C-alpha positions in Angstrom: 1.7 -5.4 -0.1 3.0 -8.4 1.9 6.6 -9.6 1.6 5.6 -13.0 0.1 3.8 -11.4 -2.8 6.6 -9.0 -3.5 9.2 -11.7 -3.6 6.9 -13.9 -5.7 6.7 -11.1 -8.3 10.5 -10.8 -8.2 10.8 -14.6 -8.7 8.4 -14.4 -11.7 10.7 -11.6 -13.2 13.8 -13.8 -12.6 12.1 -16.9 -14.3 11.2 -14.9 -17.4 14.6 -13.4 -17.6 16.1 -16.9 -17.5 13.6 -18.0 -20.2 14.5 -15.0 -22.3 18.3 -15.7 -21.9 17.6 -19.4 -22.8 15.7 -18.3 -25.9 18.6 -16.0 -26.8 20.9 -19.0 -26.8 18.4 -20.9 -29.0 18.0 -17.9 -31.4 21.5 -18.5 -32.8 22.4 -14.8 -33.3 18.8 -13.8 -34.0 18.6 -16.1 -37.1 15.7 -18.1 -35.8 12.4 -16.2 -35.6 10.5 -18.1 -32.8 13.3 -18.1 -30.2 14.0 -14.4 -31.1 10.4 -13.4 -30.5 10.2 -15.6 -27.4 13.3 -13.8 -26.1 11.8 -10.3 -26.6 8.5 -11.3 -25.0 10.2 -12.9 -22.0 12.5 -10.0 -21.4 9.5 -7.6 -21.6 7.6 -9.6 -19.1 10.7 -9.9 -16.9 11.3 -6.2 -16.8 7.6 -5.4 -16.2 7.7 -7.6 -13.1 11.1 -6.4 -12.0 9.9 -2.8 -12.2 6.8 -3.7 -10.2 8.9 -5.2 -7.5 11.0 -2.0 -7.3 7.9 -0.3 -5.7 8.6 -2.3 -2.5 12.3 -3.5 -2.7 15.2 -1.1 -3.0 16.8 -1.2 -6.4 20.2 -2.4 -5.2 18.7 -5.3 -3.3 16.2 -6.3 -6.0 18.9 -6.2 -8.7 21.3 -8.2 -6.5 18.6 -10.9 -6.1 17.6 -10.7 -9.8 21.1 -11.0 -11.1 22.4 -13.5 -8.5 19.6 -16.0 -8.8 19.4 -15.3 -12.6 23.1 -16.3 -12.9 22.6 -19.5 -10.9 19.5 -20.5 -12.8 20.9 -19.8 -16.3 24.0 -21.7 -15.4 21.9 -24.7 -14.5 19.9 -24.3 -17.7 23.2 -24.1 -19.6 24.4 -27.2 -17.9 21.3 -29.3 -18.4 19.8 -28.0 -21.6 22.8 -26.9 -23.6 25.5 -29.3 -22.3 27.7 -26.5 -21.0 30.2 -27.6 -18.3 30.7 -26.2 -14.9 34.1 -26.7 -13.3 34.7 -26.7 -9.5 35.6 -23.0 -9.5 32.4 -22.2 -11.3 30.4 -24.3 -8.8 32.1 -22.5 -5.9 31.4 -19.1 -7.4 27.7 -20.0 -7.9 27.6 -21.3 -4.3 29.0 -17.9 -3.1 26.4 -16.1 -5.1 23.6 -18.1 -3.5 25.2 -17.4 -0.1 25.2 -13.7 -0.9 21.6 -13.7 -1.8 20.8 -15.6 1.4 22.7 -13.1 3.6 20.9 -10.2 1.9 17.5 -11.7 2.6 18.1 -13.2 6.0 20.3 -10.6 7.7 19.8 -7.3 6.0 17.2 -4.9 7.1 17.4 -3.1 3.7 15.4 -5.7 1.8 11.9 -4.4 2.1 10.4 -0.9 2.4 
């Protein structure tokens, strides 16, 4: 399996995790049926693709990318879709997360097996 395909699968997992987390916000404590079902389906798809990517990427690296990019993306969704504010410290922290993911992928030899 080539590196591009493996990371594409991981990105799909991250996107569905972010969609599931967004649906969780919209589910309002599981009182709304459609967002609740959407959340469950999105998380199932996300974990399926994450588990598939673990065949080729070490679990620590995959989870670091998954959680790091997921945090950044859900923060952006929260900002744009839900009106949640990000102060300068939050933006700095998100920037450091992005930097960490880049360092892992650009300089580590542990990212693909």
